[in-house]
FIZA-226640 format. One record per residue (C-alpha): x, y, z; residue in three letters. Coordinates in steps of 0.25 Angstrom, whole numbers, plus 2048, in hexadecimal, padded with zeros to 3 digits. Example, Ala and Ser with C-alpha at 12.3 -4.5 7.8 and 13.67 -1.06 7.14 Angstrom:
<recs>
8317EE81Fala 8377FC81Dser 
</recs>
This chain:
<recs>
2E3CFF7E6unk 2D4CFC7E2unk 2CECF17EBunk 2C7CE57E3unk 2B7CE87E6unk 2B8CF67EAunk 2A9CFD7E9unk 2A3CF07E9unk 298CEF7F5unk 29CCE67FFunk 293CD97FEunk 292CD880Dunk 28ACE780Dunk 281CE1802unk 27DCD680Aunk 27BCDE816unk 273CE880Dunk 26ACDB807unk 267CD7815unk 262CE481Bunk 258CE580Funk 252CD8811unk 251CD781Funk 247CE1822unk 23DCDA819unk 23DCCD81Funk 238CD082Cunk 22CCD7826unk 229CCA81Eunk 22ACC282Bunk 220CCC832unk 216CCA827unk 215CBC827unk 215CBC836unk 209CC5835unk 202CBC82Bunk 204CAF834unk 1FDCB583Funk 1F2CBA838unk 1EFCAD830unk 1E8CA683Cunk 1DFCB2840unk 1DACB5832unk 1D7CA682Eunk 1D0CA683Cunk 1C8CB383Bunk 1C4CAF82Cunk 1BFCA1831unk 1B7CA783Cunk 1B1CB2834unk 1ACCA882Aunk 1A6C9F833unk 19FCAB83Aunk 19ACB082Dunk 195CA2828unk 18ECA1835unk 187CAD832unk 183CAA825unk 17EC9C829unk 175CA5832unk 16FCAC828unk 16CCA0820unk 165C9A82Cunk 15DCA782Dunk 158CA681Funk 155C98822unk 14EC9B82Eunk 145CA6828unk 141C9C81Eunk 13EC90828unk 136C9C82Funk 12ECA0823unk 12AC92820unk 126C8F82Eunk 11CC9B82Bunk 117C9681Funk 114C89825unk 10DC8E830unk 103C96828unk 101C8B81Dunk 0F2C8681Bunk 0EEC7C826unk 0EDC6D824unk 0E7C6382Cunk 0EFC5E839unk 0F9C53834unk 0F6C4483Aunk 103C44840unk 10AC52841unk 11AC52843unk 121C5E846unk 12CC5D83Bunk 121C5D830unk 116C65837unk 11CC7083Eunk 113C7D83Bunk 109C75832unk 0FCC7C832unk 0F1C74836unk 0E2C75837unk 0DAC6D843unk 0CDC6B846unk 0C7C66853unk 0C5C69862unk 0CEC7086Bunk 0CEC69879unk 0CFC6E887unk 0DEC6888Aunk 0E7C73888unk 0F6C7788Cunk 0F9C8588Eunk 107C8A88Cunk 10EC97890unk 113C9F884unk 117CAD87Funk 112CB6875unk 11CCC2871unk 110CCD873unk 107CC687Dunk 112CC1886unk 10ECB388Eunk 102CAB888unk 0FDC9D888unk 0FDC9387Eunk 0F1C8A87Eunk 0F2C7C879unk 0E6C74877unk 0E2C66874unk 0DCC65866unk 0D4C5A861unk 0D1C59852unk 0C5C5584Aunk 0CEC48848unk 0CFC45857unk 0DEC49857unk 0E2C50865unk 0EEC5A861unk 0F2C67869unk 0EFC76864unk 0F6C82867unk 0E9C8C868unk 0F1C9986Aunk 0F3CA1878unk 0EBCA6883unk 0F1CB288Cunk 0F3CB089Bunk 0E6CB789Funk 0DFCAD897unk 0E4CA189Aunk 0DBC9B8A5unk 0CFC9F89Cunk 0C8C92896unk 0CCC8E888unk 0C1C86883unk 0C3C7C877unk 0BCC7C86Aunk 0BAC7585Dunk 0C3C7C852unk 0CBC7D847unk 0D9C8184Aunk 0E4C86840unk 0F2C85844unk 100C80842unk 106C72847unk 111C76850unk 11DC70858unk 122C7B861unk 131C7B867unk 12EC81873unk 133C7787Funk 142C77882unk 14AC7488Funk 144C81895unk 137C80894unk 130C7E8A1unk 127C718A3unk 117C738A1unk 110C778ADunk 105C6A8ABunk 0FDC6E8B8unk 0FAC7C8B2unk 0FBC778A3unk 105C828A0unk 110C7E896unk 11CC86891unk 11FC82883unk 117C79879unk 11BC6B87Aunk 115C63870unk 117C56875unk 114C59884unk 108C60881unk 103C55879unk 105C4C883unk 0FEC5688Dunk 0F2C56886unk 0F0C4987Funk 0F2C4E871unk 0FAC4B864unk 108C53865unk 102C5C85Aunk 101C6C85Dunk 0F9C75853unk 0FCC83856unk 0EFC8C852unk 0F1C96848unk 0E2C9984Aunk 0D8C98854unk 0C9C98851unk 0BFCA0858unk 0BBC94862unk 0C9C9686Aunk 0C8CA586Cunk 0D0CA4879unk 0DDCA1873unk 0E7CA9869unk 0EFCA285Funk 0FDCA0860unk 100C9C853unk 10DC9484Dunk 117C9E847unk 126C9F843unk 128CAC84Dunk 12FCA4857unk 139C9E84Eunk 146CA484Eunk 14ECA9843unk 15BCB084Aunk 164CAC840unk 167CBB83Bunk 16DCBE84Aunk 174CB3849unk 17ACB683Aunk 17DCC583Funk 184CBE84Bunk 18ECB5843unk 190CC183Aunk 194CCB845unk 19DCC084Aunk 1A4CBE83Dunk 1A7CCD83Cunk 1ACCCD84Cunk 1B4CC1847unk 1BACC783Bunk 1BCCD4843unk 1C4CCD84Dunk 1CDCC6843unk 1D1CD383Eunk 1D4CD984Bunk 1DDCCC84Eunk 1E3CCE841unk 1E6CDD842unk 1EECDB851unk 1F5CD084Bunk 1FACD983Funk 1FFCE384Bunk 206CD8853unk 214CD9852unk 21CCCE84Bunk 
</recs>
């Protein structure tokens, strides 16, 4: 006698087959989600750090261009046509201003230990200068070599072309001047003016007349104004590359870590 339902698949066997086909896909999805969750923070942190380092590098490139323009402007100002000495010079307005002064180089002086790249140690000679109008200012005539330091340095009535200058040479590591020996270790405008009884005004000679043959000019220039921003920019860009590389290495390790 035929049995009802003979030849039909058992519903329970179909359910087992359905479960067996779906179950293997679920763990794979979970593994992918877990991998993505682990990588979100390192990726964001890596991109943020790389972006910051790149922006700092770009900023240094911009600073380099700005500094180059500033130095070019200083060079142009130094070589401008000289003018008469202002009545009340100020650093903010008159730094590097070319001036011409006529008068007398007087005996009072300050000797400052300095250095030249090609010549080694030399001595700057700062003298009192009395203008034809009766003003007493300081003039940086230039330098003498050590073997000429003890020679006579007579004054004279001269005309000097130079630049107003407020040098930034004094810091916490600069030795105090040896007033007994008359030897200083940096140009301190206020202190030198008080010592020589002059206005706090320094003219650095660009040209010295033949009446002062014992000195060699040590003019103002921009050679000592640093522009190191290219090195800073390269440093930031290299750090950005390193940061990005470390981020990639971390992501590689995370991808190989078992879930």
